[in-house]
GUMARPA-407590 format. One record per residue (C-alpha): residue in three letters; residue number from 1; x, y, z. Coordinates in steps of 0.5 Angstrom, whole numbers, plus 2048, in hexadecimal, padded with zeros to 3 digits. Last residue first. Example, Ala and Ser with C-alpha at 12.3 -4.5 7.8 and 13.67 -1.06 7.14 Angstrom:
# residues 2
['ser',2,[81B,7FE,80E]]
['ala',1,[819,7F7,810]]
# end
This chain:
# residues 335
['val',335,[929,87B,88F]]
['gly',334,[92E,87F,88B]]
['tyr',333,[929,885,88A]]
['tyr',332,[929,886,882]]
['glu',331,[92A,87E,881]]
['arg',330,[925,87C,886]]
['tyr',329,[920,882,884]]
['trp',328,[921,880,87C]]
['ala',327,[91F,879,87D]]
['val',326,[91A,87B,881]]
['phe',325,[917,87F,87C]]
['gln',324,[918,87A,876]]
['gly',323,[914,875,87A]]
['val',322,[90F,87A,87B]]
['gly',321,[90E,87B,874]]
['glu',320,[90E,874,872]]
['glu',319,[909,871,878]]
['ile',318,[905,878,876]]
['ser',317,[904,876,86F]]
['thr',316,[906,87A,86A]]
['ala',315,[901,87B,865]]
['pro',314,[900,883,863]]
['arg',313,[8FC,884,85C]]
['phe',312,[8FF,887,856]]
['gly',311,[8FD,889,84F]]
['val',310,[8FC,890,850]]
['glu',309,[8F5,892,84E]]
['ala',308,[8F1,88B,84F]]
['thr',307,[8F6,889,855]]
['leu',306,[8F6,890,858]]
['asp',305,[8EE,891,857]]
['asp',304,[8ED,889,85A]]
['val',303,[8F1,88B,861]]
['asp',302,[8EB,88B,866]]
['ala',301,[8EF,88B,86C]]
['tyr',300,[8ED,888,873]]
['thr',299,[8EE,88C,879]]
['glu',298,[8EB,88A,880]]
['pro',297,[8EA,88C,887]]
['val',296,[8EC,893,886]]
['asp',295,[8F0,897,88A]]
['gly',294,[8F0,89F,88C]]
['ala',293,[8EF,89D,894]]
['gln',292,[8F1,896,896]]
['leu',291,[8EE,88F,895]]
['pro',290,[8EE,88B,89C]]
['leu',289,[8F4,888,89E]]
['leu',288,[8F6,881,89F]]
['asn',287,[8FD,881,8A2]]
['lys',286,[901,87B,89E]]
['lys',285,[907,877,8A0]]
['ala',284,[90A,875,899]]
['glu',283,[90C,86E,897]]
['lys',282,[913,86D,894]]
['gly',281,[916,869,88E]]
['leu',280,[916,871,88B]]
['ala',279,[913,86F,884]]
['gln',278,[90E,86A,888]]
['glu',277,[90D,870,88D]]
['leu',276,[90C,875,887]]
['val',275,[907,870,883]]
['glu',274,[902,870,88A]]
['ile',273,[903,878,88B]]
['phe',272,[900,878,884]]
['arg',271,[8FA,873,886]]
['leu',270,[8F9,877,88D]]
['leu',269,[8F8,87E,889]]
['glu',268,[8F3,87B,884]]
['val',267,[8F5,87B,87C]]
['pro',266,[8F2,87F,877]]
['gln',265,[8F3,87C,870]]
['asn',264,[8F3,882,86B]]
['asn',263,[8FA,883,86C]]
['gly',262,[8FA,88A,86B]]
['ile',261,[8FB,890,866]]
['asn',260,[8F5,894,866]]
['tyr',259,[8F5,899,860]]
['ile',258,[8F3,8A0,85F]]
['arg',257,[8F3,8A4,858]]
['tyr',256,[8F4,8AB,856]]
['pro',255,[8F4,8AE,84F]]
['ala',254,[8ED,8B2,850]]
['phe',253,[8E6,8B0,84E]]
['ser',252,[8E7,8AB,854]]
['thr',251,[8E6,8A4,856]]
['gly',250,[8E6,8A0,85D]]
['pro',249,[8E1,8A5,860]]
['asp',248,[8DC,8A3,85B]]
['pro',247,[8D8,8AA,859]]
['asp',246,[8D1,8AA,858]]
['ala',245,[8CF,8B0,855]]
['gly',244,[8D6,8B2,854]]
['ser',243,[8D7,8AC,84E]]
['trp',242,[8DD,8A9,84C]]
['gly',241,[8DC,8A5,845]]
['pro',240,[8E4,8A4,844]]
['ser',239,[8E8,8A5,84B]]
['gly',238,[8ED,8AB,84A]]
['ala',237,[8F4,8A9,849]]
['pro',236,[8F9,8A6,84D]]
['val',235,[900,8A4,84B]]
['arg',234,[902,89D,84C]]
['gly',233,[90A,89C,84C]]
['ile',232,[90A,89E,854]]
['val',231,[904,89A,855]]
['arg',230,[908,893,853]]
['val',229,[90E,896,858]]
['val',228,[909,897,85E]]
['gly',227,[906,890,85D]]
['glu',226,[90C,88D,85D]]
['val',225,[90E,890,863]]
['ile',224,[908,88E,867]]
['asp',223,[909,887,865]]
['gly',222,[910,887,867]]
['val',221,[90E,88B,86E]]
['tyr',220,[909,885,870]]
['thr',219,[902,887,871]]
['phe',218,[8FE,885,877]]
['asp',217,[8F7,885,876]]
['arg',216,[8F5,886,87D]]
['lys',215,[8F0,882,882]]
['met',214,[8F0,884,889]]
['lys',213,[8ED,87E,88E]]
['gly',212,[8F4,87E,891]]
['tyr',211,[8F0,881,898]]
['asn',210,[8EE,887,894]]
['phe',209,[8F6,889,896]]
['val',208,[8FB,884,897]]
['asp',207,[901,887,89B]]
['ile',206,[907,882,89B]]
['pro',205,[90A,87F,8A1]]
['arg',204,[911,87F,8A2]]
['gly',203,[916,87A,8A1]]
['glu',202,[91C,87E,89D]]
['leu',201,[91A,87A,897]]
['ile',200,[913,87B,898]]
['ala',199,[913,882,899]]
['lys',198,[918,884,893]]
['thr',197,[913,880,88E]]
['phe',196,[90D,883,891]]
['leu',195,[90F,88A,890]]
['phe',194,[912,889,88A]]
['leu',193,[90B,885,887]]
['ala',192,[907,88A,88A]]
['met',191,[90A,891,888]]
['asp',190,[90E,896,88C]]
['pro',189,[914,893,889]]
['arg',188,[913,894,882]]
['gly',187,[915,88F,87D]]
['trp',186,[91C,88D,87A]]
['pro',185,[919,887,878]]
['gly',184,[912,886,877]]
['tyr',183,[90B,889,879]]
['val',182,[906,88E,876]]
['thr',181,[8FF,88E,879]]
['phe',180,[8FB,890,873]]
['phe',179,[8FD,896,86F]]
['arg',178,[8F8,89A,86C]]
['leu',177,[8FC,89D,865]]
['gly',176,[8FB,8A4,862]]
['thr',175,[8FC,8A6,85B]]
['thr',174,[8FD,8AC,859]]
['pro',173,[8FD,8B0,851]]
['ile',172,[8FE,8B7,852]]
['gly',171,[8F9,8BA,84E]]
['tyr',170,[8F9,8C1,852]]
['leu',169,[8F3,8C2,855]]
['ser',168,[8F0,8BB,855]]
['ser',167,[8F6,8B7,856]]
['tyr',166,[8F7,8BC,85B]]
['thr',165,[8F1,8BC,85F]]
['his',164,[8F1,8B4,85E]]
['ala',163,[8F8,8B4,862]]
['met',162,[8F5,8B8,867]]
['leu',161,[8EF,8B3,868]]
['glu',160,[8F4,8AD,868]]
['asn',159,[8F8,8B1,86D]]
['ala',158,[8F2,8B3,872]]
['lys',157,[8F0,8AB,872]]
['lys',156,[8F7,8AA,874]]
['thr',155,[8F7,8AF,87A]]
['ala',154,[8F0,8AD,87C]]
['ala',153,[8F3,8A6,87D]]
['tyr',152,[8F9,8A8,881]]
['leu',151,[8F4,8AC,885]]
['ser',150,[8F0,8A6,887]]
['val',149,[8E9,8A3,886]]
['pro',148,[8E8,8A5,87E]]
['his',147,[8E1,8A6,87C]]
['asp',146,[8E1,8A9,875]]
['val',145,[8E3,8A3,871]]
['asn',144,[8DE,8A2,86C]]
['his',143,[8DF,89B,869]]
['his',142,[8E1,89A,862]]
['val',141,[8E8,89A,864]]
['ser',140,[8E6,893,867]]
['phe',139,[8E7,890,86E]]
['pro',138,[8E5,889,86E]]
['met',137,[8E0,889,872]]
['thr',136,[8DC,88E,874]]
['thr',135,[8DD,890,87B]]
['asn',134,[8DF,898,87A]]
['ala',133,[8E1,89B,880]]
['gly',132,[8E7,89D,87E]]
['tyr',131,[8E9,89C,876]]
['val',130,[8EE,8A1,876]]
['ser',129,[8F2,89C,87A]]
['ser',128,[8F4,898,874]]
['ser',127,[8F9,89D,873]]
['ser',126,[8FB,8A2,86E]]
['ala',125,[902,8A2,86B]]
['tyr',124,[904,8A7,865]]
['val',123,[905,8A6,85E]]
['leu',122,[906,8AD,85A]]
['his',121,[907,8AC,853]]
['gly',120,[90A,8B1,84D]]
['val',119,[90D,8B6,851]]
['lys',118,[90C,8BD,84E]]
['asn',117,[911,8C1,853]]
['his',116,[90C,8C6,856]]
['arg',115,[906,8C1,857]]
['cys',114,[90A,8BB,85A]]
['gly',113,[90E,8BF,85F]]
['glu',112,[907,8C2,861]]
['leu',111,[904,8BB,862]]
['val',110,[90A,8B9,866]]
['asn',109,[90A,8C0,86A]]
['leu',108,[903,8BE,86B]]
['phe',107,[905,8B7,86E]]
['gly',106,[909,8BA,873]]
['ala',105,[904,8BF,876]]
['leu',104,[8FF,8B9,876]]
['asn',103,[903,8B3,878]]
['ser',102,[909,8B6,87B]]
['asp',101,[907,8BC,87F]]
['leu',100,[900,8BA,881]]
['tyr',99,[902,8B3,882]]
['ala',98,[907,8B5,888]]
['tyr',97,[901,8B9,88B]]
['pro',96,[8FD,8B3,88C]]
['asn',95,[903,8B0,892]]
['val',94,[8FF,8AC,896]]
['val',93,[8F9,8A9,892]]
['ser',92,[8FD,8AA,88C]]
['tyr',91,[902,8A5,88F]]
['arg',90,[8FC,89F,88F]]
['val',89,[8FB,8A0,888]]
['gly',88,[903,8A0,886]]
['ala',87,[906,8A4,880]]
['gln',86,[909,8AB,87F]]
['ala',85,[90A,8AB,878]]
['ala',84,[90F,8AA,873]]
['leu',83,[90D,8A5,86D]]
['asn',82,[90C,8AA,868]]
['val',81,[90E,8A7,861]]
['val',80,[910,8AC,85C]]
['ala',79,[910,8AC,854]]
['asp',78,[915,8AF,84F]]
['val',77,[91A,8B3,853]]
['gly',76,[91C,8BA,852]]
['glu',75,[921,8B9,858]]
['arg',74,[923,8C1,859]]
['ala',73,[91C,8C4,859]]
['phe',72,[919,8BE,85D]]
['leu',71,[91E,8BF,862]]
['ala',70,[91D,8C6,863]]
['ala',69,[916,8C6,864]]
['met',68,[917,8C0,869]]
['gly',67,[91C,8C4,86D]]
['asp',66,[918,8CB,86D]]
['arg',65,[912,8C7,870]]
['asp',64,[915,8C3,875]]
['ala',63,[90F,8BF,877]]
['leu',62,[912,8B9,873]]
['asp',61,[918,8B9,877]]
['leu',60,[91F,8B8,873]]
['lys',59,[925,8B4,874]]
['val',58,[927,8B3,86C]]
['phe',57,[929,8AD,869]]
['ser',56,[92C,8AB,862]]
['phe',55,[92B,8A4,860]]
['gly',54,[92D,8A2,858]]
['asp',53,[933,89E,85A]]
['arg',52,[932,89B,861]]
['gly',51,[936,89B,867]]
['glu',50,[931,8A0,86A]]
['leu',49,[92B,89B,86A]]
['arg',48,[92E,896,86F]]
['lys',47,[931,89C,873]]
['leu',46,[929,89F,873]]
['arg',45,[927,898,876]]
['ala',44,[92B,898,87B]]
['asn',43,[92A,8A0,87D]]
['lys',42,[923,89E,87E]]
['leu',41,[924,898,882]]
['gly',40,[929,89D,886]]
['val',39,[923,8A2,887]]
['asp',38,[91F,89E,88B]]
['tyr',37,[918,8A0,88B]]
['tyr',36,[914,8A7,88A]]
['glu',35,[91B,8A9,88B]]
['asn',34,[91B,8AD,884]]
['leu',33,[920,8AC,87E]]
['asn',32,[91D,8B2,87A]]
['asp',31,[91D,8AD,874]]
['ile',30,[91E,8AF,86D]]
['gly',29,[920,8AA,867]]
['val',28,[922,8AC,860]]
['val',27,[922,8A5,85C]]
['arg',26,[924,8A4,855]]
['his',25,[921,89E,852]]
['gly',24,[925,898,84F]]
['asp',23,[920,893,851]]
['asp',22,[924,890,857]]
['leu',21,[924,898,85A]]
['leu',20,[91D,898,85A]]
['arg',19,[91D,892,85E]]
['gln',18,[922,895,863]]
['ala',17,[91E,89B,863]]
['leu',16,[917,897,865]]
['his',15,[91A,893,86A]]
['phe',14,[91D,899,86E]]
['gly',13,[917,89D,86D]]
['ile',12,[912,897,870]]
['phe',11,[916,897,876]]
['gly',10,[918,89E,876]]
['ala',9,[91F,8A1,874]]
['ala',8,[91C,8A3,86E]]
['gly',7,[916,8A7,871]]
['thr',6,[915,8AB,86B]]
['val',5,[917,8A7,864]]
['leu',4,[918,8AC,85E]]
['ile',3,[919,8A9,858]]
['lys',2,[91E,8A9,852]]
['met',1,[91C,8A5,84C]]
# end
C-alpha cells in the first residue's frame, strides 16, 4: 500500500513510518516542522526516514488548503494516517489559536483530500483527553464525551464529529484512535517522562502535579504503533443493528469506528517516577504541586473493543518501556 502519514517527523509518526516501511509499504510523510519543541529532534527523526527506500517527504502545513489539495491529487494514496496536530493540554491554555489552525482547519483539509481522491481508509489520532470530566472508569468508547476540560480535548472531540460527518455524507471509512499518555524513545520533550529525565540527570527538581496522586494509563509507543498498523488493515463498516432511537456513541450506521489504545493498567505518577529513578540510578527532587487547569486526575482505557475487533491489547510494562526510553535518551544526548 501507499500510505500518507501526517506528522511524520513527530514522535508517533516517526515510529509508525518506520514500521510501515519495515512491512514493505510506501510512505509519503508530511510535517510542517514547527517550533513547538526542538526542531533538531524532529530533523533527526526525519533523517533516519529519508535514508530509507519507499519513503518520500513533503514539508507542508495541514492548514495549507491549496498545498494539501495538490498533495492528495498528486500522490494517489491508498490510506491516510493523520497524526499531525497541535499537541499539549497545557499549551492550549496559552496559545488556543494554534489548535484552531492545525486541529480543525488542518483536519478539514485531510477530510477533503480523502473525499476528492477516493482514499480507502482514514485513520486519525484522537486523545484520551476527550473523556474530560467523565469519572466512570475505565473510559469506554461507549461513554458520552461531551464534557471536555481543555481546548485541546475539544478539538479532538471535534475531529471525531467531523470524521463521522464525512463517513456519513460521503461513505469515507474513518477510524479514530484515542491514545492514552504515549511514551518511549524519540519522545516529545514537552512530556513528563522527557522533562523528568532531563531534570533528574541535571540535579534539578521536578514539578509533580496533583501531589503525585495523578494516575495515567501510560502506553508504550511500540504498542501504539502495533495498534495503528492493525487498524489500517481493518476498514470499518456500519454497525449491525444500529438504532437511532438509542444511539450508542461507540457505534454508527456509517463506516466509522473509534477505539481506545491504552495500556489498560493505570499507574500512579509517583510510581512512574520511582521506576524512572531506578532506571536512571538517581533519585528525583520533587516539587509537589496541585492539579493544573485542563488536566484530569486519572485516565484508564477500556480496550475491549480494540481487542475484540482488531485482535490487539497493549501490554508493555512501564519497567520495560521506561528502560527503553532511558537507554535511548542516554545514547542520543550522550549522558
